[in-house]
C-alpha positions in Angstrom: 39.1 -24.8 1.5 40.9 -23.9 -1.7 40.8 -20.4 -3.2 39.7 -20.8 -6.8 39.6 -17.1 -7.6 42.2 -14.3 -7.5 41.6 -10.6 -7.1 43.6 -7.6 -6.4 41.9 -6.0 -3.4 45.1 -4.5 -1.9 47.6 -1.8 -3.1 51.2 -2.1 -1.9 52.8 1.2 -0.8 56.4 1.7 0.4 56.3 3.6 3.7 58.9 6.1 4.7 59.4 6.8 8.4 60.5 10.3 9.5 61.3 11.7 12.9 60.2 15.4 13.3 63.2 17.6 12.9 65.6 14.6 12.3 64.8 13.2 8.9 64.4 9.6 7.8 64.5 6.9 10.5 66.1 3.5 9.9 65.4 0.4 12.0 68.1 -2.3 12.1 67.4 -4.5 15.1 63.6 -4.9 15.2 62.6 -7.7 17.5 58.8 -7.3 17.7 55.8 -5.1 16.6 52.3 -4.3 17.6 49.5 -2.2 16.2 46.4 -0.2 17.2 43.9 2.0 15.5 46.1 5.0 15.9 49.7 3.8 16.3 52.2 1.2 15.1 54.6 0.0 17.7 58.1 -1.2 16.8 60.3 -2.7 19.5 64.1 -2.9 18.9 66.2 -5.5 20.7 68.2 -3.0 22.8 65.0 -1.7 24.5 63.8 1.2 22.4 60.1 1.6 21.6 59.3 3.4 18.4 55.8 4.8 18.0 54.7 5.4 14.4 51.7 7.5 13.5 50.2 9.5 10.7 51.1 13.1 10.7 48.4 15.7 11.1 48.0 19.1 9.4 48.8 20.4 5.9 51.9 18.3 5.4 50.0 15.0 5.6 51.2 12.3 3.2 49.7 8.9 3.2 53.1 7.3 2.4 54.9 8.9 5.3 54.7 8.0 9.0 56.2 10.1 11.8 58.1 8.4 14.6 58.6 9.0 18.3 61.0 6.9 20.3 60.9 5.9 24.0 63.3 3.9 26.1 61.6 0.8 27.4 64.5 -1.1 28.9 68.1 -0.2 29.4 69.6 -3.5 28.1 67.3 -5.7 26.1 63.7 -6.1 25.1 62.0 -9.3 23.9 58.2 -8.7 23.2 55.7 -5.9 22.9 51.9 -6.2 23.2 49.0 -3.8 22.7 45.9 -4.6 24.7 43.2 -2.6 23.0 40.5 -3.2 25.7 42.9 -1.8 28.4 44.5 0.7 26.0 47.9 -0.3 27.3 51.2 -1.3 25.9 53.2 -4.1 27.7 56.8 -4.6 27.0 58.8 -7.6 28.1 62.6 -7.2 28.7 65.4 -6.6 31.2 67.5 -3.6 32.3 70.9 -5.2 32.9 73.0 -7.8 31.1 73.6 -9.8 34.2 70.0 -9.6 35.3 68.3 -12.9 34.7 64.9 -11.6 35.7 62.4 -10.5 32.9 60.0 -7.7 33.6 56.6 -6.6 32.4 56.7 -2.8 31.8 53.2 -1.4 31.5 52.4 1.9 29.7 49.1 3.7 29.3 48.4 4.9 25.8 46.9 8.3 25.1 43.5 7.9 23.5 44.4 10.4 20.7 47.5 11.8 19.1 48.7 15.0 20.9 50.3 17.0 18.1 51.6 19.6 20.6 53.2 17.0 22.9 53.9 13.8 21.0 56.3 12.7 23.7 53.4 12.1 26.0 51.9 9.3 23.9 53.1 6.7 26.5 52.7 7.1 30.2 54.6 4.6 32.4 52.4 2.8 35.0 54.3 0.0 36.6 57.0 -2.7 36.2 56.6 -6.2 37.6 58.9 -9.2 37.3 58.0 -12.1 35.1 59.2 -14.7 37.7 60.2 -14.4 41.3 63.7 -15.5 42.2 62.5 -18.6 43.9 61.5 -20.1 40.5 65.1 -20.6 39.4 64.2 -19.7 35.7 67.0 -18.5 33.4 66.4 -16.2 30.5 67.0 -18.7 27.6 64.3 -21.0 28.9 61.3 -18.7 27.9 59.6 -20.0 24.7 56.5 -17.9 24.3 54.6 -15.1 26.2 51.0 -14.1 25.5 48.5 -11.6 27.0 44.7 -11.3 26.7 43.3 -8.2 25.0 42.1 -6.9 28.4 45.5 -7.5 29.9 44.0 -9.3 32.9 45.5 -12.7 31.9 49.1 -13.4 30.9 50.8 -16.6 30.2 54.4 -17.8 29.6 55.8 -21.1 28.6 59.3 -22.6 28.9 61.3 -25.1 26.9 60.6 -27.9 29.4 56.9 -27.6 29.0 56.1 -25.5 32.1 53.3 -22.9 31.7 52.8 -20.0 34.0 49.4 -18.1 34.0 49.1 -14.7 35.7 45.8 -13.2 36.8 45.4 -9.5 37.3 49.1 -9.1 37.4 50.2 -6.9 34.5 47.8 -4.0 35.2 47.5 -2.3 38.5 43.9 -2.2 40.0 41.9 0.8 39.0 40.8 3.4 41.5 37.5 2.6 43.2 37.5 -1.0 41.9 37.4 -4.0 44.2 40.8 -5.5 45.0 41.3 -8.7 43.1 43.9 -11.1 44.4 46.8 -11.6 42.1 47.4 -15.2 41.2 50.1 -17.3 39.6 49.3 -20.8 38.4 51.9 -23.2 37.1 51.3 -26.5 35.3 53.0 -28.6 32.7 51.8 -29.9 29.3 52.5 -33.4 30.4 49.7 -33.0 33.0 47.3 -33.1 30.0 49.1 -35.0 27.3 51.4 -37.9 28.3 52.4 -38.5 24.7 55.8 -37.0 24.3 55.7 -37.1 20.5 53.7 -33.9 20.4 57.0 -32.0 20.9 57.8 -28.8 22.8 55.5 -25.8 23.3 55.8 -23.3 20.4 53.1 -20.8 21.0 50.2 -19.8 23.4 46.8 -18.2 22.6 44.5 -16.7 25.2 41.0 -16.4 23.7 37.6 -15.5 25.2 34.9 -18.1 25.5 31.2 -18.0 25.1 30.6 -18.1 28.9 32.9 -15.1 29.6 35.9 -17.1 30.8 39.2 -17.5 29.1 40.7 -20.5 27.3 44.3 -21.2 26.7 45.4 -22.9 23.4 48.8 -24.6 23.7 50.4 -25.1 20.3 53.1 -27.8 20.3 55.2 -29.2 17.5 52.6 -31.9 16.6 49.4 -31.1 18.5 47.1 -28.4 19.9 45.8 -28.7 23.4 43.0 -26.3 24.5 42.2 -25.9 28.3 39.7 -23.7 30.2 41.3 -21.3 32.6 39.1 -21.5 35.7 39.2 -22.6 39.2 39.8 -26.1 37.8 41.7 -26.5 34.6 39.6 -28.5 32.1 40.8 -29.9 28.8 38.5 -28.8 26.0 40.0 -30.8 23.2 43.2 -32.3 21.8 44.0 -32.1 18.1 47.0 -33.6 16.4 48.6 -31.8 13.5 49.3 -33.5 10.2 52.8 -31.9 10.0 55.1 -29.8 12.1 53.9 -26.5 13.6 55.3 -23.4 11.9 53.5 -20.3 13.1 50.1 -19.1 14.4 48.1 -16.0 15.0 44.9 -14.7 16.6 41.9 -13.9 14.4 39.5 -11.0 14.7 36.9 -13.2 16.4 37.8 -13.4 20.0 37.3 -17.2 20.1 39.3 -18.1 17.0 42.9 -18.6 16.1 44.9 -20.0 13.1 47.8 -22.4 12.9 50.1 -22.9 9.9 51.9 -26.3 9.5 55.0 -27.1 7.6 53.2 -28.8 4.7 51.4 -25.5 3.9 48.1 -26.4 5.6 46.5 -23.6 7.6 44.0 -24.7 10.2 41.4 -22.3 11.7 40.4 -23.4 15.2 37.9 -22.4 17.8 39.1 -22.3 21.4 36.2 -24.4 22.5 35.4 -26.8 19.7 38.6 -27.3 17.7 39.1 -27.1 14.0 36.6 -25.1 12.0 38.1 -25.4 8.5 41.4 -25.5 6.8 42.9 -24.5 3.5 46.2 -25.2 1.7 48.8 -22.5 1.4 51.5 -22.5 -1.3 54.2 -23.6 1.2 55.5 -23.3 4.8 54.8 -20.0 6.4 57.3 -17.7 8.1 54.7 -15.3 9.3 50.9 -15.3 9.8 48.5 -12.4 10.6 44.8 -11.8 10.6 43.2 -8.7 9.1 39.5 -8.2 9.0 38.1 -11.2 7.1 41.5 -12.2 5.7 44.6 -14.2 6.7 47.9 -12.9 5.4 50.7 -15.4 5.1 54.4 -15.1 4.1 56.1 -18.1 2.4 59.8 -18.0 1.9 61.2 -19.1 -1.4 65.0 -19.3 -1.8 67.0 -19.8 -5.0 69.9 -22.3 -4.9 72.5 -19.8 -6.2 71.5 -17.0 -3.8 71.9 -16.5 -0.2 69.0 -16.5 2.1 69.3 -12.8 2.7 68.5 -12.2 -0.9 65.5 -14.5 -1.0 62.0 -13.3 -1.7 58.8 -14.0 0.2 55.4 -14.7 -1.4 52.8 -12.7 0.5 49.3 -14.0 0.1 46.1 -12.5 1.6 43.3 -15.0 1.6 39.7 -14.6 2.5 38.5 -16.7 5.4 34.8 -15.6 5.1 32.5 -18.6 4.8 31.5 -19.4 1.2 33.9 -16.7 -0.1 37.1 -18.5 -0.8 39.3 -16.3 -2.9 42.8 -14.8 -2.9 42.6 -11.1 -2.3 46.3 -10.3 -2.9 49.4 -12.1 -4.0 52.8 -10.5 -4.5 56.5 -11.2 -4.0 58.2 -9.0 -1.4 61.7 -9.2 0.1 62.1 -11.5 3.2 59.0 -10.8 5.4 59.5 -11.5 9.0 56.4 -9.9 10.5 52.8 -8.7 9.7 50.8 -6.3 11.8 47.6 -4.5 11.5 47.5 -0.9 12.5 45.8 2.4 11.6 43.3 0.5 9.5 45.8 -1.2 7.2 48.1 -4.2 7.0 51.8 -3.5 7.5 54.5 -5.8 6.2 58.0 -5.7 7.9 60.6 -7.0 5.5 64.4 -7.3 5.6 66.6 -6.8 2.6 70.3 -7.0 1.9 73.2 -8.3 3.8 72.7 -5.9 6.7 69.0 -6.9 7.0 67.8 -3.3 6.4 64.1 -3.0 7.5 61.7 -2.1 4.7 58.1 -1.2 5.7 55.3 -1.8 3.3 51.6 -0.9 3.7 49.0 -3.1 2.1 46.0 -0.8 1.7 42.7 -2.4 1.1 40.9 -0.8 -1.8 37.7 1.1 -1.1 34.6 -0.9 -0.7 33.2 0.5 -3.9 36.2 -0.7 -5.9 36.1 -4.1 -4.4 32.4 -4.4 -5.0 32.8 -3.3 -8.6 35.5 -6.0 -9.1 33.2 -8.7 -7.9 30.3 -7.4 -10.0 32.4 -7.4 -13.1 33.2 -11.0 -12.3 29.5 -11.7 -11.8 30.0 -12.6 -8.2 27.0 -10.8 -6.9 26.5 -12.8 -3.8 30.1 -12.1 -2.7 29.6 -8.4 -3.4 26.5 -8.3 -1.3 28.2 -10.3 1.5 31.2 -8.0 1.4 29.0 -4.8 1.5 27.1 -6.2 4.4 30.3 -7.1 6.3 31.5 -3.6 5.8 28.2 -2.3 7.2 27.4 -0.3 4.1 24.1 1.5 3.9 21.1 -0.6 2.9 20.7 1.5 -0.3 24.1 0.3 -1.6 23.3 -3.3 -0.9 19.9 -2.9 -2.6 21.5 -1.4 -5.7 23.7 -4.5 -5.9 20.6 -6.7 -5.7 19.1 -4.7 -8.5 22.1 -5.2 -10.8 22.1 -8.9 -9.9 18.4 -9.2 -10.7 18.7 -7.5 -14.1 21.5 -9.8 -15.0 19.6 -12.9 -13.9 16.6 -11.7 -15.9 18.6 -11.3 -19.1 20.0 -14.9 -18.6 16.5 -16.3 -18.2 16.8 -17.3 -14.5 13.5 -15.8 -13.5 13.1 -17.5 -10.1 16.4 -16.1 -8.9 15.7 -12.8 -10.6 12.5 -12.4 -8.6 14.3 -13.1 -5.4 16.9 -10.5 -6.1 14.2 -7.9 -7.1 12.5 -8.6 -3.8 15.7 -7.9 -2.0 16.4 -4.8 -4.0 13.7 -2.9 -2.1 13.1 0.8 -3.0 16.1 0.9 -5.4 13.9 -0.6 -8.1 10.6 0.8 -9.2 7.8 -1.8 -8.8 6.3 -0.8 -12.2 9.6 -1.7 -13.9 9.6 -5.2 -12.5 5.9 -5.7 -13.1 6.3 -4.7 -16.7 9.1 -7.1 -17.2 7.3 -10.1 -15.9 3.9 -9.3 -17.2 4.8 -10.4 -20.7 5.8 -13.9 -19.5 3.4 -16.8 -20.0 3.8 -18.0 -16.4 2.5 -15.5 -13.9 3.9 -17.2 -10.9 7.0 -14.9 -11.0 4.8 -11.9 -11.0 2.7 -13.3 -8.2 5.8 -13.8 -6.0 7.0 -10.3 -6.5 3.5 -8.8 -5.9 3.2 -10.9 -2.8 6.5 -9.6 -1.6 5.3 -6.0 -2.1 2.3 -6.7 0.1 4.4 -8.4 2.8 6.7 -5.4 2.9 3.7 -3.0 3.0 4.8 -1.4 -0.3 1.7 -2.3 -2.2 -1.1 -0.1 -3.3 -4.7 -1.1 -4.4 -3.5 -1.4 -8.0 -0.9 -3.9 -6.9 -3.6 -5.9 -5.1 -5.6 -6.0 -8.2 -2.6 -7.2 -10.2 -1.9 -9.9 -7.6 -5.4 -11.3 -7.9 -5.2 -11.1 -11.7 -2.0 -13.1 -11.6 -3.7 -15.7 -9.4 -6.6 -15.7 -11.9 -4.2 -16.4 -14.7 -2.8 -19.4 -12.8 -6.3 -20.8 -12.1 -7.4 -20.2 -15.7 -4.4 -21.7 -17.4 -4.3 -24.9 -15.3 -7.9 -25.4 -14.5 -7.5 -25.3 -10.7 -4.8 -28.0 -10.7 -1.3 -27.9 -9.4 1.1 -26.3 -11.9 4.9 -26.2 -12.2 6.9 -23.2 -13.2 9.5 -25.4 -15.0 10.2 -29.1 -15.5 12.5 -29.5 -12.5 10.7 -27.2 -10.1 8.3 -28.2 -7.3 4.5 -27.9 -8.0 2.7 -24.7 -6.9 -0.7 -25.1 -5.2 -2.9 -22.4 -6.5 -5.5 -22.9 -3.8 -2.7 -22.7 -1.2 -1.5 -19.5 -2.7 -5.0 -18.0 -2.6 -5.5 -19.0 1.0 -2.1 -17.5 1.9 -3.0 -14.2 0.3 -6.4 -14.0 2.0 -5.0 -15.0 5.4 -2.2 -12.4 5.2 -3.9 -9.5 3.4 -7.6 -10.3 3.4 -8.4 -7.6 5.9 -5.7 -5.0 5.3 -6.3 -5.0 1.5 -10.1 -5.7 1.5 -10.9 -2.9 -0.9 -8.2 -3.9 -3.4 -9.5 -7.5 -3.4 -13.0 -6.3 -3.9 -11.9 -4.2 -6.9 -10.0 -7.2 -8.3 -13.1 -9.4 -8.1 -15.1 -6.8 -10.1 -12.4 -6.8 -12.8 -12.1 -10.6 -12.8 -15.9 -10.9 -13.3 -15.8 -8.3 -16.1 -13.0 -10.1 -17.9 -14.7 -13.5 -17.8 -13.0 -14.8 -14.7 -16.2 -15.7 -12.8 -14.9 -19.1 -11.8 -11.9 -17.6 -10.1 -14.1 -14.9 -8.5 -16.4 -17.5 -7.1 -13.5 -19.4 -5.5 -12.1 -16.2 -4.0 -15.4 -15.0 -2.6 -16.0 -18.4 -1.1 -12.5 -18.6 0.4 -12.9 -15.1 1.7 -16.3 -15.9 3.2 -17.7 -13.0 1.3 -21.3 -14.3 1.2 -22.8 -11.3 -0.6 -20.4 -11.4 -3.4 -20.6 -15.2 -3.7 -24.4 -15.0 -4.1 -24.0 -12.2 -6.7 -21.7 -14.3 -8.7 -24.0 -17.3 -8.6 -27.0 -15.2 -9.6 -25.5 -12.8 -12.1 -22.7 -14.8 -13.7 -23.8 -18.4 -13.5 -27.6 -18.1 -13.1 -27.5 -21.0 -10.8 -30.6 -20.1 -8.8 -30.9 -23.5 -7.1 -27.4 -23.4 -5.7 -28.0 -19.8 -4.6 -31.2 -20.8 -2.7 -29.5 -23.8 -1.1 -26.6 -21.5 0.0 -29.0 -18.9 1.4 -30.6 -21.5 3.7 -27.4 -22.0 5.7 -25.9 -18.5 5.8 -26.7 -15.7 8.3 -30.2 -14.3 8.0 -28.8 -10.8 7.3 -27.0 -12.2 4.2 -30.1 -14.0 3.0 -32.1 -10.8 3.5 -29.6 -8.8 1.4 -29.7 -11.4 -1.3 -33.5 -11.4 -1.5 -33.6 -7.6 -1.7 -31.2 -7.7 -4.7 -32.2 -10.8 -6.5 -35.7 -11.6 -5.1 -37.6 -11.2 -8.4 -35.2 -13.6 -10.2 -35.5 -16.2 -7.5 -39.3 -15.9 -7.4 -39.5 -16.7 -11.1 -37.3 -19.8 -10.5 -38.8 -21.1 -7.2 -41.4 -19.0 -5.5 -42.0 -21.6 -2.9 -38.4 -21.8 -1.9 -38.2 -18.0 -1.6 -41.4 -17.9 0.4 -40.0 -20.5 2.8 -36.7 -18.5 3.1 -38.6 -15.3 3.9 -40.6 -17.0 6.6 -37.3 -18.4 8.0 -35.9 -14.9 8.1 -39.0 -13.5 9.7 -38.9 -16.2 12.4 -35.3 -15.5 13.2 -35.7 -11.7 13.4 -36.4 -10.3 16.9 -39.8 -8.7 17.3 -38.1 -5.4 18.4 -36.6 -5.0 14.9 -40.1 -4.9 13.3 -41.7 -7.0 10.6 -39.4 -8.6 8.0 -42.1 -8.3 5.3 -41.7 -4.6 5.3 -38.4 -4.9 3.5 -39.5 -7.4 0.9 -42.8 -5.8 -0.2 -41.1 -3.2 -2.6 -39.0 -5.9 -4.1 -42.0 -7.9 -5.2 -44.3 -5.0 -6.0 -44.9 -6.3 -9.5 -45.3 -9.9 -8.4 -49.0 -9.8 -7.3 -49.4 -13.5 -7.0 -46.4 -13.9 -4.8 -47.3 -10.9 -2.7 -50.7 -12.5 -2.0 -49.0 -15.7 -0.8 -46.4 -13.8 1.2 -48.9 -11.4 2.8 -51.4 -14.1 3.7 -54.0 -14.2 6.5 -51.3 -14.9 9.1 -49.3 -11.8 8.2 -49.9 -8.9 10.6 -51.5 -5.8 9.2 -49.9 -3.4 11.6 -47.2 -1.9 9.3 -48.6 0.7 7.0 -46.7 -0.7 4.0 -48.1 -4.2 4.5 -51.6 -2.9 5.1 -51.6 -0.7 2.0 -50.2 -3.5 -0.1 -52.7 -6.1 1.1 -55.6 -3.6 0.5 -54.4 -2.9 -3.0 -54.1 -6.6 -3.8 -57.6 -7.2 -2.5 -59.1 -4.3 -4.4 -57.4 -5.6 -7.5 -58.8 -9.1 -7.0 -62.2 -7.7 -6.3 -62.1 -5.6 -9.5 -60.9 -8.6 -11.5 -63.6 -10.8 -10.1 -66.3 -8.2 -10.8 -65.2 -7.6 -14.4 -64.7 -11.3 -15.1 -67.8 -12.7 -13.4 -69.9 -12.0 -16.5 -73.6 -12.5 -16.2 -75.3 -12.4 -12.8 -76.2 -16.0 -13.1 -72.6 -17.0 -12.7 -72.9 -18.5 -9.2 -69.2 -19.2 -8.6 -68.3 -15.7 -9.7 -70.8 -14.2 -7.4 -69.5 -16.4 -4.6 -65.9 -15.3 -5.3 -67.1 -11.7 -5.4 -68.8 -12.0 -2.0 -65.8 -13.8 -0.4 -63.4 -11.1 -1.7 -65.6 -8.3 -0.6 -66.1 -9.7 2.9 -62.3 -10.1 3.3 -61.9 -6.5 2.0 -64.5 -5.1 4.3 -63.0 -6.9 7.2 -59.6 -5.4 6.4 -61.1 -1.9 6.1 -63.0 -2.1 9.4 -60.3 -3.7 11.4 -57.1 -1.9 10.5 -58.2 1.7 9.9 -58.1 3.3 13.3 -55.3 5.7 12.5 -55.6 8.6 10.1 -52.8 7.6 7.7 -54.4 4.2 7.3 -57.8 5.8 6.6 -56.2 8.1 4.0 -54.5 5.3 2.2 -57.7 3.2 2.2 -59.7 6.2 0.9 -57.3 6.9 -1.9 -57.1 3.2 -3.0 -60.9 2.8 -2.9 -61.2 5.9 -5.1 -58.6 4.6 -7.5 -60.3 1.3 -7.8 -63.8 2.9 -7.9 -64.9 1.0 -4.8 -67.6 3.4 -3.6 -68.7 1.4 -0.6 -65.3 1.5 0.9 -64.7 5.1 -0.2 -67.9 6.2 1.5 -67.0 4.3 4.7 -63.5 5.8 4.9 -64.9 9.3 4.0 -67.4 9.0 6.9 -64.6 7.8 9.3 -62.4 10.8 8.3 -65.3 13.3 8.5 -65.5 14.0 4.8 -69.4 13.8 4.7 -69.6 15.7 1.4 -67.6 13.1 -0.5 -70.4 10.4 -0.7 -72.6 13.1 -2.3 -70.0 13.7 -4.9 -69.5 10.0 -5.5 -73.3 9.5 -5.8 -73.4 12.0 -8.7 -70.6 10.4 -10.7 -71.9 8.1 -13.4 -71.1 4.5 -12.6 -71.5 1.7 -15.2 -70.5 -1.1 -12.8 -72.1 -0.3 -9.5 -75.8 0.5 -9.0 -76.1 4.2 -8.0 -79.4 3.4 -6.2 -77.4 1.6 -3.5 -76.6 5.0 -2.0 -79.6 6.5 -0.2 -79.1 10.3 -0.1 -81.8 10.9 2.4 -80.6 8.3 4.8 -77.1 9.7 4.5 -78.4 13.2 5.3 -80.5 11.9 8.2 -77.5 9.9 9.6 -74.8 12.5 9.4 -76.7 15.8 9.2 -76.1 16.4 12.8 -72.3 16.2 12.2 -72.5 18.2 9.0 -75.6 20.4 8.8 -74.7 21.5 5.3 -76.0 18.1 4.1 -79.5 19.6 4.3 -78.6 22.5 2.0 -77.7 20.9 -1.3 -78.8 23.8 -3.4 -77.2 26.6 -1.3 -73.8 24.9 -1.0 -74.0 23.3 -4.5 -73.1 19.9 -3.1 -74.5 18.1 -6.1 -75.2 19.0 -9.7 -78.9 19.3 -10.7 -78.9 16.2 -12.9 -77.3 14.2 -10.1 -80.0 15.3 -7.6 -82.8 14.5 -10.1 -81.2 11.1 -10.8 -81.1 10.3 -7.1 -84.5 11.6 -6.2 -86.4 9.9 -9.0 -85.8 6.5 -7.3 -87.4 7.6 -4.0 -91.0 6.3 -3.9 -92.0 8.3 -0.8 -90.9 11.7 -2.3 -93.7 14.2 -3.2 -93.6 16.8 -5.9 -94.4 19.6 -3.4 -91.3 18.8 -1.4 -89.1 19.6 -4.4 -91.3 22.1 -6.3 -89.4 25.2 -5.1 -86.0 23.6 -5.8 -87.0 22.6 -9.3 -88.5 26.0 -10.0 -85.3 27.8 -8.9 -83.1 25.4 -10.9 -85.3 25.8 -14.1 -85.2 29.6 -13.7 -81.4 29.5 -13.5 -81.2 27.3 -16.5 -83.5 29.6 -18.4 -81.3 32.6 -17.6 -78.3 30.8 -18.8 -80.0 29.9 -22.1 -81.2 33.5 -22.7 -77.6 34.7 -22.2 -76.3 32.3 -24.7 -79.0 33.4 -27.3 -78.1 37.1 -26.9 -74.4 36.3 -27.5 -75.3 34.3 -30.6 -77.4 37.2 -32.0 -74.5 39.7 -31.4 -72.1 37.4 -33.1 -74.3 37.2 -36.2 -74.4 41.1 -36.4 -70.6 41.4 -36.1 -70.1 38.7 -38.7 -72.2 40.6 -41.2 -70.3 43.8 -40.8 -66.9 42.1 -41.2 -68.2 40.3 -44.4 -69.2 43.7 -45.9 -65.8 45.2 -45.1 -64.0 42.4 -46.8 -66.1 42.7 -49.9 -65.4 46.5 -50.0 -61.6 45.9 -49.7 -61.6 43.3 -52.4 -63.6 45.3 -55.0 -62.8 49.0 -54.2 -59.8 51.1 -54.8 -57.9 54.0 -53.1 -55.5 56.5 -54.4 -51.9 56.6 -53.2 -50.1 59.9 -53.9 -47.0 59.3 -51.8 -43.7 59.9 -53.7 -41.4 59.7 -50.7 -40.9 57.0 -48.1 -42.9 57.7 -44.9 -39.9 56.8 -42.8 -36.7 58.0 -44.5 -38.4 60.7 -46.7 -36.4 59.5 -49.7 -37.9 58.9 -53.1 -39.7 55.7 -53.5 -38.3 53.1 -55.8 -39.8 50.0 -57.2 -40.8 47.8 -55.5 -42.4 49.8 -52.7 -44.8 48.8 -49.9 -48.2 50.6 -49.5 -50.5 50.1 -46.5 -54.3 50.9 -46.3 -53.4 53.5 -43.7 -51.9 55.5 -46.7 -48.3 55.1 -45.6 -45.7 54.0 -48.1 -42.2 52.6 -47.4 -39.1 51.2 -49.1 -38.8 47.5 -48.7 -35.8 47.9 -46.5 -37.6 50.4 -44.2 -40.0 47.8 -42.9 -39.2 45.7 -39.9 -39.4 41.9 -39.7 -42.9 42.1 -38.3 -44.2 43.5 -41.7 -46.4 46.1 -40.0 -46.7 49.8 -40.7 -44.0 51.5 -38.5 -46.1 54.6 -38.3 -49.3 53.0 -37.2 -48.1 50.1 -35.2 -48.7 50.4 -31.4 -45.2 49.1 -30.7 -43.7 51.9 -32.7 -45.5 54.5 -30.6 -44.4 53.0 -27.3 -41.1 53.7 -25.4 -39.0 51.3 -23.5 -36.8 48.7 -25.0 -38.7 49.0 -28.4 -37.8 52.7 -28.6 -34.1 51.9 -27.7 -34.2 49.2 -30.4 -35.5 51.6 -33.0 -33.0 54.2 -32.0 -30.2 51.7 -32.6 -31.8 50.8 -35.9 -32.0 54.5 -36.8 -28.3 54.8 -36.3 -27.6 51.9 -38.6 -30.1 53.1 -41.2 -28.7 56.6 -41.3 -25.4 55.4 -42.8 -27.2 53.0 -45.0 -29.6 55.6 -46.4 -26.7 58.1 -46.8 -24.8 55.7 -49.0 -27.9 54.9 -51.0 -29.1 58.5 -51.7 -28.5 60.2 -55.1 -27.7 63.5 -53.4 -26.0 62.9 -50.0 -25.9 66.6 -49.2 -29.7 67.0 -49.8 -30.2 63.9 -47.5 -28.1 65.4 -44.7 -30.0 68.6 -44.9 -33.4 66.8 -44.6 -32.2 64.8 -41.6 -30.9 67.8 -39.7 -34.1 69.7 -40.4 -36.1 66.7 -39.2 -34.1 66.3 -36.1 -34.3 70.0 -35.2 -38.1 70.1 -35.6 -38.8 66.9 -33.7 -40.2 67.3 -30.2 -37.9 66.5 -27.3 
């Protein structure tokens, strides 16, 4: 794992430590450090614990830390640990010089900084010995001490390879908790590794395992041994090091740790599985620390002419995030002996000068926005997204990075990757913007992928569904239903597979949008694609419509209708029945009978629905409504009756001479069938009315008379008998027999003259054919009718004579007007009383007017009846008078004289 890129993700700040009220604090004998989210702990060799924290209030300065000191041990301190799960600080040391017993002093840490009482940050809990006197351990034999983050497990190793593990020893049991037996376990490295070439134990690491137990990693000079700390110690793995062990540290993940070797190789290991990966550092490490997703290392570089105290250390912070190998920071700092993470930053403890003065640096990680911008400028978009995700930034920020990445990929022509990034951009990018970009490309597979993503994320509208189907149509049209490729090296795309995927996922939820898309495809010439979609979607109605309307493939449509649901076939016949009949009437008839057979009797007769469709197809209707078709429905009965009447009329008109035997036979057959239909299916009133109307329309008097008698319209046969008939013989109706048969039901049949049932010529025409009729029987009737006719004639003659007299008088008046004269003495207008001017208008009523004093009707205003009436005409003339007053005033020769005349006229006029 080599870091190929270098960035500057950290800023180095020199930190000044102040003690409230005492000034700057210097540290000269720092032996160990530890850090938490709130404090930085510095342990000095003579037992003093220094707590560093950020000051609160108005005097806050990010480059200044305040310090509070506590006495941990009276004589000497060795190590300090902060266990964040237990919120405790454990210090290892001794109180007297001659005391060979090390102790664990445990302190409880306040969860927050108490500005009023900073001296109460630490609260002493207990002090326990590291070893009991019976163990015979001297102080200089301890090589390493380690504690778990929960402080329940502690371990110590000695120079001879002995390892001591303490369980529930450092912390006292909490109140109310079950008492757990303290345990001390001792073992030696030689129990697990007989090869003495691995060297002495240099460090220990207690890490959590996936099953909740703890594992202990023993770092020796040449090897790493990992064991499970349980009831029985189990070796998890052994791993040899390529070179000598230098330093190690725990990582943020609770099951990981890192080991630096003398050749500059840093190995990252898992407590259960061993090495995960490794990378090469610039040289041997003097210190190693984990911070977030980084590992900070310090490599000492000494010049030949300088002392070691004046050497510099190369501090490198390297990313250990998978697939993000880069150097986050690299800088030379005076000799670094320790790193520690605290208060959200990485602190560097360095010594400088001959007196090893402590210098404290803070490596502050730049804000996430700055780091992301650096990666974006370097076009490392995936790294920027991974970093934002690791920092748990809002989704909107990650989506904005995807949007920037997608735009860059589009500009570079990487359309596949651009579509993927646009899909990940979510709401940060407007779908219309992406659609507009990819609409202009020849290949529509990119547009299809984006639109499919919108549907899958439930961000699509009906318009997007239409565009999705149009994109698929373009793929089908361009490549003729064959597999296509987006580029030379890409995998083929199955258009049929894409279609099935769309229909399976969104066929029901976006049914309306797909239907609209089919309409547009058909309108734009994409009938082939629309047919494939309708068939794949099992949209039988639309599939039949496409076959019939777009392809005119009637045979295929009929074959398809035979195997589909009867309801689908019924709908297709209702819409396309006339076209199918012209193509194959037999097939349609068979299909209708199939539908009728499958329809339950409770739903009625299937022929009712089809009769209006084939109303203009008489021949097909005759076949469809044959003898086996029931006559119960009114529509079927009326249709069959009309067809039979039409056939009878055609047969009668086309039979020609009476000698045409076949024609007479056809006529008799048709009339017998018709008469059977009329007598057998006319029990209800509505059937009788329909039959009567149709018989009257087709002038079939026999049937009309029969229906009229059934309905009680006994006068109607009389009327029909009096109508001239050129086709049927009027003598076939016997008036007397009709009166004798139905006179009891309708007595008025015996009083033809009183009730004017028939006209006089019709009666004469009927009675003249009766051989048994005597003149005496009709003498009175004929005398009355002739008398009435004579009176009518005399009235007509009187009117003619009066008209001749009036005509003569009007002729004489016209001659007098044409050849006589009359004298007109008017000098003034009869309306405005002004002097007449040429031209003037003179009426025979001796009134004269100016041309502009006459209305549009050109009648005399004085004599006209409208002029003498009130109402709206009077109001109209009043309005005209107001207008004419000013008109005549302007046109008069003497306005004063005109005004006088008008006032006088107004005053003398009657109210």
